Biopython code that builds the backbone (N, CA, C, O; Angstrom):
import numpy as np
from Bio.PDB.StructureBuilder import StructureBuilder

atoms = [
    (1, "MET", "N", (0.849, -1.014, 0.103)),
    (1, "MET", "CA", (0.264, -0.334, 0.127)),
    (1, "MET", "C", (1.200, 0.906, 0.113)),
    (1, "MET", "O", (1.029, 1.942, -0.530)),
    (2, "VAL", "N", (2.189, 0.604, 0.920)),
    (2, "VAL", "CA", (2.978, 2.693, 0.853)),
    (2, "VAL", "C", (3.264, 2.843, -0.390)),
    (2, "VAL", "O", (3.099, 3.910, -0.982)),
    (3, "SER", "N", (3.981, 1.194, -1.221)),
    (3, "SER", "CA", (4.384, 1.962, -2.831)),
    (3, "SER", "C", (3.736, 2.882, -3.513)),
    (3, "SER", "O", (3.970, 3.963, -4.053)),
    (4, "LEU", "N", (2.632, 1.972, -3.298)),
    (4, "LEU", "CA", (0.945, 2.934, -4.155)),
    (4, "LEU", "C", (1.017, 4.299, -3.540)),
    (4, "LEU", "O", (0.838, 5.204, -4.356)),
    (5, "LEU", "N", (1.210, 4.631, -2.441)),
    (5, "LEU", "CA", (0.861, 6.051, -1.972)),
    (5, "LEU", "C", (2.065, 6.562, -2.582)),
    (5, "LEU", "O", (2.094, 7.628, -3.197)),
    (6, "VAL", "N", (2.870, 5.947, -2.444)),
    (6, "VAL", "CA", (4.354, 7.236, -3.088)),
    (6, "VAL", "C", (4.169, 7.450, -4.502)),
    (6, "VAL", "O", (4.605, 8.484, -5.008)),
    (7, "PHE", "N", (3.403, 6.346, -5.384)),
    (7, "PHE", "CA", (3.654, 6.713, -6.369)),
    (7, "PHE", "C", (2.330, 7.603, -7.120)),
    (7, "PHE", "O", (2.340, 8.077, -8.256)),
    (8, "ILE", "N", (1.118, 7.667, -6.027)),
    (8, "ILE", "CA", (0.426, 8.777, -6.050)),
    (8, "ILE", "C", (1.196, 10.144, -5.678)),
    (8, "ILE", "O", (0.786, 10.992, -6.470)),
    (9, "TYR", "N", (1.832, 10.522, -5.086)),
    (9, "TYR", "CA", (2.615, 11.268, -4.254)),
    (9, "TYR", "C", (3.503, 12.299, -5.553)),
    (9, "TYR", "O", (3.534, 13.486, -5.876)),
    (10, "GLU", "N", (4.288, 10.711, -6.098)),
    (10, "GLU", "CA", (5.292, 11.562, -6.948)),
    (10, "GLU", "C", (4.219, 11.902, -8.400)),
    (10, "GLU", "O", (4.570, 12.750, -9.221)),
    (11, "ASP", "N", (3.238, 11.317, -8.519)),
    (11, "ASP", "CA", (2.864, 11.596, -10.190)),
    (11, "ASP", "C", (1.545, 12.394, -10.047)),
    (11, "ASP", "O", (1.150, 12.935, -11.080)),
    (12, "TYR", "N", (0.699, 12.575, -8.767)),
    (12, "TYR", "CA", (-0.626, 13.135, -8.656)),
    (12, "TYR", "C", (-0.350, 14.354, -7.780)),
    (12, "TYR", "O", (-1.019, 15.376, -7.924)),
    (13, "GLY", "N", (0.628, 14.262, -6.873)),
    (13, "GLY", "CA", (0.848, 15.602, -5.876)),
    (13, "GLY", "C", (0.065, 15.428, -4.790)),
    (13, "GLY", "O", (-0.846, 14.600, -4.764)),
    (14, "LEU", "N", (0.370, 16.207, -3.808)),
    (14, "LEU", "CA", (-0.037, 16.240, -2.603)),
    (14, "LEU", "C", (-1.864, 16.413, -2.291)),
    (14, "LEU", "O", (-2.529, 15.956, -1.362)),
    (15, "ASP", "N", (-2.196, 17.071, -3.219)),
    (15, "ASP", "CA", (-3.711, 17.394, -3.359)),
    (15, "ASP", "C", (-4.654, 16.453, -3.513)),
    (15, "ASP", "O", (-5.793, 16.482, -3.047)),
    (16, "PHE", "N", (-4.076, 15.469, -4.291)),
    (16, "PHE", "CA", (-4.686, 14.032, -4.597)),
    (16, "PHE", "C", (-4.562, 13.169, -3.174)),
    (16, "PHE", "O", (-5.392, 12.823, -2.333)),
    (17, "LEU", "N", (-3.004, 12.976, -3.328)),
    (17, "LEU", "CA", (-2.677, 12.222, -2.006)),
    (17, "LEU", "C", (-3.729, 12.223, -0.882)),
    (17, "LEU", "O", (-4.229, 11.230, -0.353)),
    (18, "SER", "N", (-3.975, 13.531, -0.612)),
    (18, "SER", "CA", (-4.355, 14.029, 0.867)),
    (18, "SER", "C", (-5.812, 13.921, 0.698)),
    (18, "SER", "O", (-6.473, 13.728, 1.718)),
    (19, "ARG", "N", (-6.522, 14.033, -0.643)),
    (19, "ARG", "CA", (-7.923, 13.499, -0.443)),
    (19, "ARG", "C", (-8.004, 11.954, -0.116)),
    (19, "ARG", "O", (-8.783, 11.652, 0.788)),
    (20, "LEU", "N", (-7.353, 11.010, -0.689)),
    (20, "LEU", "CA", (-7.210, 9.813, -0.568)),
    (20, "LEU", "C", (-7.183, 9.183, 0.950)),
    (20, "LEU", "O", (-7.688, 8.118, 1.304)),
    (21, "LEU", "N", (-6.312, 10.318, 1.909)),
    (21, "LEU", "CA", (-5.960, 10.118, 2.894)),
    (21, "LEU", "C", (-6.778, 10.314, 3.910)),
    (21, "LEU", "O", (-6.684, 9.918, 5.072)),
    (22, "ASN", "N", (-7.568, 10.939, 3.405)),
    (22, "ASN", "CA", (-8.812, 11.941, 4.553)),
    (22, "ASN", "C", (-9.651, 10.852, 5.094)),
    (22, "ASN", "O", (-10.220, 11.472, 5.993)),
    (23, "GLY", "N", (-9.948, 10.078, 5.132)),
    (23, "GLY", "CA", (-10.665, 8.644, 6.176)),
    (23, "GLY", "C", (-9.541, 8.518, 7.649)),
    (23, "GLY", "O", (-10.014, 8.380, 8.777)),
    (24, "TYR", "N", (-8.690, 8.561, 7.505)),
    (24, "TYR", "CA", (-7.854, 7.842, 8.178)),
    (24, "TYR", "C", (-7.596, 8.449, 9.740)),
    (24, "TYR", "O", (-7.706, 9.675, 9.756)),
    (25, "HIS", "N", (-7.412, 8.102, 10.498)),
    (25, "HIS", "CA", (-7.496, 8.357, 12.028)),
    (25, "HIS", "C", (-6.394, 9.071, 12.000)),
    (25, "HIS", "O", (-5.733, 8.714, 11.025)),
    (26, "ARG", "N", (-5.795, 10.030, 12.681)),
    (26, "ARG", "CA", (-4.628, 10.866, 13.193)),
    (26, "ARG", "C", (-3.469, 9.896, 13.441)),
    (26, "ARG", "O", (-2.360, 10.114, 12.952)),
    (27, "GLN", "N", (-3.714, 8.877, 14.164)),
    (27, "GLN", "CA", (-2.432, 8.395, 14.702)),
    (27, "GLN", "C", (-2.270, 7.430, 13.874)),
    (27, "GLN", "O", (-1.241, 6.832, 14.189)),
    (28, "GLU", "N", (-2.845, 6.894, 12.822)),
    (28, "GLU", "CA", (-2.864, 6.010, 11.993)),
    (28, "GLU", "C", (-2.062, 6.923, 10.434)),
    (28, "GLU", "O", (-1.156, 6.412, 9.776)),
    (29, "LEU", "N", (-2.509, 7.935, 10.215)),
    (29, "LEU", "CA", (-2.355, 8.973, 9.183)),
    (29, "LEU", "C", (-1.041, 9.101, 9.627)),
    (29, "LEU", "O", (-0.224, 8.416, 9.012)),
    (30, "ILE", "N", (-0.447, 10.087, 10.910)),
    (30, "ILE", "CA", (0.928, 9.845, 11.200)),
    (30, "ILE", "C", (1.813, 8.866, 10.510)),
    (30, "ILE", "O", (2.522, 8.984, 9.511)),
    (31, "SER", "N", (1.552, 7.739, 11.413)),
    (31, "SER", "CA", (2.487, 6.765, 11.334)),
    (31, "SER", "C", (2.462, 6.458, 9.704)),
    (31, "SER", "O", (3.605, 6.471, 9.247)),
    (32, "LEU", "N", (1.319, 6.154, 8.603)),
    (32, "LEU", "CA", (1.478, 6.045, 7.586)),
    (32, "LEU", "C", (2.211, 7.374, 6.696)),
    (32, "LEU", "O", (2.821, 7.163, 5.648)),
    (33, "LEU", "N", (2.090, 8.397, 7.132)),
    (33, "LEU", "CA", (3.066, 9.459, 6.262)),
    (33, "LEU", "C", (4.175, 9.749, 6.127)),
    (33, "LEU", "O", (4.680, 10.461, 5.259)),
    (34, "HIS", "N", (4.978, 8.836, 7.588)),
    (34, "HIS", "CA", (5.931, 8.797, 7.543)),
    (34, "HIS", "C", (6.732, 7.328, 6.885)),
    (34, "HIS", "O", (7.907, 7.104, 6.597)),
    (35, "ARG", "N", (5.689, 6.632, 6.825)),
    (35, "ARG", "CA", (6.747, 5.718, 6.093)),
    (35, "ARG", "C", (5.999, 5.713, 4.374)),
    (35, "ARG", "O", (5.999, 4.767, 3.586)),
    (36, "VAL", "N", (5.484, 6.917, 4.198)),
    (36, "VAL", "CA", (5.295, 7.259, 2.620)),
    (36, "VAL", "C", (6.483, 8.098, 2.128)),
    (36, "VAL", "O", (7.050, 8.067, 1.035)),
    (37, "TYR", "N", (6.763, 9.004, 3.420)),
    (37, "TYR", "CA", (7.924, 9.532, 2.786)),
    (37, "TYR", "C", (9.050, 9.064, 2.972)),
    (37, "TYR", "O", (9.964, 9.218, 2.163)),
    (38, "GLN", "N", (9.177, 8.305, 4.259)),
    (38, "GLN", "CA", (10.619, 7.150, 3.943)),
    (38, "GLN", "C", (10.817, 6.128, 2.734)),
    (38, "GLN", "O", (11.927, 5.876, 2.265)),
    (39, "HIS", "N", (9.741, 5.621, 2.323)),
    (39, "HIS", "CA", (9.602, 4.940, 1.002)),
    (39, "HIS", "C", (9.794, 5.806, -0.591)),
    (39, "HIS", "O", (10.181, 5.252, -1.620)),
    (40, "TYR", "N", (9.417, 7.274, -0.466)),
    (40, "TYR", "CA", (9.351, 8.071, -1.381)),
    (40, "TYR", "C", (11.228, 8.538, -1.394)),
    (40, "TYR", "O", (11.888, 8.714, -2.418)),
    (41, "LEU", "N", (11.640, 8.626, -0.246)),
    (41, "LEU", "CA", (13.237, 8.396, -0.208)),
    (41, "LEU", "C", (13.985, 7.502, -0.376)),
    (41, "LEU", "O", (15.183, 7.773, -0.461)),
    (42, "ILE", "N", (13.581, 6.242, -0.474)),
    (42, "ILE", "CA", (14.107, 5.004, -1.030)),
    (42, "ILE", "C", (13.985, 4.174, -2.414)),
    (42, "ILE", "O", (14.777, 3.343, -2.858)),
    (43, "ALA", "N", (12.684, 4.666, -3.009)),
    (43, "ALA", "CA", (12.314, 5.276, -4.217)),
    (43, "ALA", "C", (13.043, 6.121, -4.862)),
    (43, "ALA", "O", (13.018, 5.898, -6.073)),
    (44, "THR", "N", (13.867, 7.253, -4.473)),
    (44, "THR", "CA", (14.667, 7.919, -5.277)),
    (44, "THR", "C", (15.677, 7.581, -5.143)),
    (44, "THR", "O", (16.278, 7.794, -6.196)),
    (45, "ILE", "N", (16.421, 7.055, -4.290)),
    (45, "ILE", "CA", (17.775, 6.085, -4.318)),
    (45, "ILE", "C", (17.728, 5.300, -5.178)),
    (45, "ILE", "O", (18.677, 5.110, -5.938)),
    (46, "ASP", "N", (16.522, 4.619, -5.253)),
    (46, "ASP", "CA", (16.507, 3.559, -6.209)),
    (46, "ASP", "C", (16.909, 3.440, -7.505)),
    (46, "ASP", "O", (17.509, 2.565, -8.129)),
    (47, "TRP", "N", (16.292, 4.875, -7.870)),
    (47, "TRP", "CA", (16.238, 5.349, -8.851)),
    (47, "TRP", "C", (17.716, 5.731, -9.579)),
    (47, "TRP", "O", (18.092, 5.494, -10.727)),
    (48, "ALA", "N", (18.475, 6.480, -8.357)),
    (48, "ALA", "CA", (19.470, 6.841, -8.807)),
    (48, "ALA", "C", (20.275, 5.803, -8.759)),
    (48, "ALA", "O", (21.293, 6.249, -9.288)),
    (49, "VAL", "N", (20.520, 4.545, -8.430)),
    (49, "VAL", "CA", (21.470, 3.823, -8.172)),
    (49, "VAL", "C", (21.287, 2.751, -9.580)),
    (49, "VAL", "O", (22.167, 2.149, -10.195)),
    (50, "GLY", "N", (20.068, 2.776, -9.766)),
    (50, "GLY", "CA", (19.550, 2.149, -10.844)),
    (50, "GLY", "C", (20.151, 2.846, -12.149)),
    (50, "GLY", "O", (20.696, 2.296, -13.106)),
    (51, "SER", "N", (19.931, 4.077, -11.954)),
    (51, "SER", "CA", (20.102, 4.816, -13.141)),
    (51, "SER", "C", (21.833, 4.888, -13.778)),
    (51, "SER", "O", (22.241, 4.918, -14.939)),
    (52, "LEU", "N", (22.669, 4.899, -12.288)),
    (52, "LEU", "CA", (24.110, 4.867, -12.237)),
    (52, "LEU", "C", (24.830, 3.234, -12.932)),
    (52, "LEU", "O", (25.825, 2.957, -13.601)),
    (53, "LEU", "N", (23.657, 2.427, -12.309)),
    (53, "LEU", "CA", (24.074, 0.929, -13.143)),
    (53, "LEU", "C", (23.786, 0.940, -14.725)),
    (53, "LEU", "O", (24.609, 0.402, -15.465)),
    (54, "ARG", "N", (22.893, 1.407, -15.138)),
    (54, "ARG", "CA", (22.656, 1.329, -16.318)),
    (54, "ARG", "C", (23.435, 2.805, -17.317)),
    (54, "ARG", "O", (23.459, 2.987, -18.534)),
    (55, "SER", "N", (23.816, 3.381, -16.537)),
    (55, "SER", "CA", (24.790, 4.672, -17.388)),
    (55, "SER", "C", (23.692, 5.289, -18.133)),
    (55, "SER", "O", (24.034, 5.699, -19.243)),
    (56, "ASP", "N", (22.382, 5.476, -17.799)),
    (56, "ASP", "CA", (21.774, 6.469, -18.255)),
    (56, "ASP", "C", (21.663, 7.794, -17.863)),
    (56, "ASP", "O", (21.992, 8.250, -16.768)),
    (57, "ASP", "N", (20.940, 8.705, -19.290)),
    (57, "ASP", "CA", (21.022, 10.159, -18.604)),
    (57, "ASP", "C", (20.371, 10.942, -17.372)),
    (57, "ASP", "O", (20.450, 12.158, -17.198)),
    (58, "GLU", "N", (19.658, 9.945, -16.480)),
    (58, "GLU", "CA", (18.721, 10.378, -15.707)),
    (58, "GLU", "C", (19.605, 10.817, -14.299)),
    (58, "GLU", "O", (19.350, 11.706, -13.487)),
    (59, "PHE", "N", (20.854, 9.746, -14.338)),
    (59, "PHE", "CA", (21.939, 9.895, -12.983)),
    (59, "PHE", "C", (21.922, 11.310, -12.425)),
    (59, "PHE", "O", (21.909, 11.599, -11.229)),
    (60, "ALA", "N", (21.922, 12.149, -13.447)),
    (60, "ALA", "CA", (22.335, 13.585, -12.617)),
    (60, "ALA", "C", (21.041, 14.372, -12.373)),
    (60, "ALA", "O", (21.121, 15.440, -11.766)),
    (61, "GLU", "N", (19.580, 13.815, -12.901)),
    (61, "GLU", "CA", (18.411, 14.188, -12.467)),
    (61, "GLU", "C", (17.557, 13.884, -10.862)),
    (61, "GLU", "O", (16.792, 14.321, -10.003)),
    (62, "ALA", "N", (18.632, 12.497, -11.437)),
    (62, "ALA", "CA", (18.422, 11.877, -9.400)),
    (62, "ALA", "C", (18.888, 12.052, -8.726)),
    (62, "ALA", "O", (18.343, 11.832, -7.644)),
    (63, "ILE", "N", (20.400, 12.639, -8.710)),
    (63, "ILE", "CA", (21.390, 13.240, -7.901)),
    (63, "ILE", "C", (20.945, 14.285, -7.703)),
    (63, "ILE", "O", (21.086, 14.728, -6.563)),
    (64, "ALA", "N", (20.366, 14.955, -8.519)),
    (64, "ALA", "CA", (19.282, 16.567, -8.150)),
    (64, "ALA", "C", (18.459, 16.246, -7.326)),
    (64, "ALA", "O", (18.278, 16.960, -6.340)),
    (65, "GLN", "N", (17.815, 15.192, -7.504)),
    (65, "GLN", "CA", (16.265, 15.291, -6.576)),
    (65, "GLN", "C", (17.064, 14.533, -5.289)),
    (65, "GLN", "O", (16.779, 15.056, -4.211)),
    (66, "LEU", "N", (17.844, 13.598, -5.217)),
    (66, "LEU", "CA", (18.095, 13.574, -3.934)),
    (66, "LEU", "C", (18.807, 14.848, -3.102)),
    (66, "LEU", "O", (18.598, 15.059, -1.908)),
    (67, "HIS", "N", (19.599, 15.576, -3.869)),
    (67, "HIS", "CA", (19.975, 16.864, -3.143)),
    (67, "HIS", "C", (18.714, 17.675, -2.867)),
    (67, "HIS", "O", (18.767, 18.536, -1.988)),
    (68, "LEU", "N", (17.765, 17.504, -3.436)),
    (68, "LEU", "CA", (16.873, 18.516, -3.595)),
    (68, "LEU", "C", (16.089, 18.151, -1.832)),
    (68, "LEU", "O", (15.728, 18.890, -0.917)),
    (69, "ILE", "N", (16.096, 16.857, -1.998)),
    (69, "ILE", "CA", (15.365, 16.115, -0.604)),
    (69, "ILE", "C", (16.246, 16.306, 0.386)),
    (69, "ILE", "O", (15.770, 16.551, 1.494)),
    (70, "GLU", "N", (17.628, 16.249, 0.248)),
    (70, "GLU", "CA", (18.390, 16.376, 1.870)),
    (70, "GLU", "C", (18.157, 18.233, 2.129)),
    (70, "GLU", "O", (18.081, 18.730, 3.252)),
    (71, "VAL", "N", (18.078, 19.005, 0.872)),
    (71, "VAL", "CA", (18.263, 20.333, 1.621)),
    (71, "VAL", "C", (16.505, 20.850, 1.909)),
    (71, "VAL", "O", (16.157, 21.740, 2.685)),
    (72, "GLN", "N", (15.794, 20.184, 1.228)),
    (72, "GLN", "CA", (14.615, 21.101, 1.998)),
    (72, "GLN", "C", (13.638, 19.460, 2.516)),
    (72, "GLN", "O", (12.521, 19.227, 2.055)),
    (73, "GLU", "N", (14.240, 18.658, 3.358)),
    (73, "GLU", "CA", (13.520, 17.641, 3.740)),
    (73, "GLU", "C", (12.633, 18.138, 5.061)),
    (73, "GLU", "O", (11.411, 18.006, 5.131)),
    (74, "GLU", "N", (13.151, 18.507, 5.704)),
    (74, "GLU", "CA", (11.690, 18.825, 6.842)),
    (74, "GLU", "C", (10.310, 19.857, 6.133)),
    (74, "GLU", "O", (9.100, 19.810, 6.352)),
    (75, "GLN", "N", (11.085, 20.698, 5.277)),
    (75, "GLN", "CA", (10.027, 21.110, 4.746)),
    (75, "GLN", "C", (9.270, 20.322, 3.621)),
    (75, "GLN", "O", (8.089, 20.635, 3.468)),
    (76, "GLN", "N", (9.696, 19.516, 2.955)),
    (76, "GLN", "CA", (8.985, 18.446, 2.145)),
    (76, "GLN", "C", (8.249, 17.985, 3.210)),
    (76, "GLN", "O", (7.053, 18.146, 2.971)),
    (77, "ARG", "N", (8.474, 17.409, 4.436)),
    (77, "ARG", "CA", (7.967, 16.384, 5.078)),
    (77, "ARG", "C", (6.546, 17.162, 5.810)),
    (77, "ARG", "O", (5.504, 16.584, 6.119)),
    (78, "GLN", "N", (6.878, 18.731, 5.986)),
    (78, "GLN", "CA", (5.524, 19.359, 6.670)),
    (78, "GLN", "C", (4.310, 20.127, 5.569)),
    (78, "GLN", "O", (3.182, 20.598, 5.708)),
    (79, "VAL", "N", (5.108, 19.968, 4.636)),
    (79, "VAL", "CA", (4.020, 20.129, 3.272)),
    (79, "VAL", "C", (3.578, 18.980, 2.972)),
    (79, "VAL", "O", (2.754, 19.145, 2.072)),
    (80, "LEU", "N", (3.709, 17.474, 3.333)),
    (80, "LEU", "CA", (3.515, 16.536, 3.156)),
    (80, "LEU", "C", (2.032, 16.270, 4.247)),
    (80, "LEU", "O", (0.897, 15.876, 3.978)),
    (81, "PHE", "N", (2.757, 16.741, 5.691)),
    (81, "PHE", "CA", (1.549, 16.018, 6.453)),
    (81, "PHE", "C", (0.682, 17.419, 6.800)),
    (81, "PHE", "O", (-0.224, 17.302, 7.626)),
    (82, "SER", "N", (0.898, 18.583, 6.271)),
    (82, "SER", "CA", (-0.055, 19.519, 6.395)),
    (82, "SER", "C", (-0.948, 19.585, 5.698)),
    (82, "SER", "O", (-2.076, 19.989, 5.979)),
    (83, "ALA", "N", (-0.340, 18.983, 4.151)),
    (83, "ALA", "CA", (-1.635, 18.903, 3.186)),
    (83, "ALA", "C", (-2.589, 17.678, 3.530)),
    (83, "ALA", "O", (-3.754, 17.471, 3.193)),
    (84, "CYS", "N", (-1.942, 17.128, 4.107)),
    (84, "CYS", "CA", (-3.131, 15.977, 5.054)),
    (84, "CYS", "C", (-4.058, 15.920, 6.422)),
    (84, "CYS", "O", (-4.822, 15.123, 6.966)),
    (85, "GLY", "N", (-3.431, 17.492, 6.691)),
    (85, "GLY", "CA", (-3.952, 17.674, 7.651)),
    (85, "GLY", "C", (-3.647, 17.257, 8.952)),
    (85, "GLY", "O", (-4.487, 16.982, 9.808)),
    (86, "ILE", "N", (-2.280, 17.208, 9.104)),
    (86, "ILE", "CA", (-1.394, 16.899, 10.372)),
    (86, "ILE", "C", (-0.820, 18.174, 10.668)),
    (86, "ILE", "O", (0.110, 18.382, 9.889)),
    (87, "ALA", "N", (-0.959, 18.926, 11.313)),
    (87, "ALA", "CA", (0.096, 20.429, 11.696)),
    (87, "ALA", "C", (1.427, 19.546, 12.306)),
    (87, "ALA", "O", (2.429, 20.138, 12.708)),
]
sb = StructureBuilder()
sb.init_structure("model")
sb.init_model(0)
sb.init_chain("A")
sb.init_seg("    ")
for serial, (resi, resn, name, xyz) in enumerate(atoms, 1):
    if name == "N":
        sb.init_residue(resn, " ", resi, " ")
    sb.init_atom(name, np.array(xyz, "f"), 0.0, 1.0, " ", f" {name:<3s}", serial, name[0])
structure = sb.get_structure()
């Protein structure tokens, strides 16, 4: 389920994701959002490593995304939580 939510987060954005998660209880939602963010980071790392191994042209883009995650991690997490109604 978490992998599907990561896909939705990446491809459809926070607005759609927050609508899907609207029915969750607060404690369940907090736990779920932490896992979604962790899987999002893992998926980005997997993309970077796979790109490096394939020697394709997406490696620079994947590294740039990882750098952005590193620099804006707390802000991105807060935006994710806020969009889903968790302050």
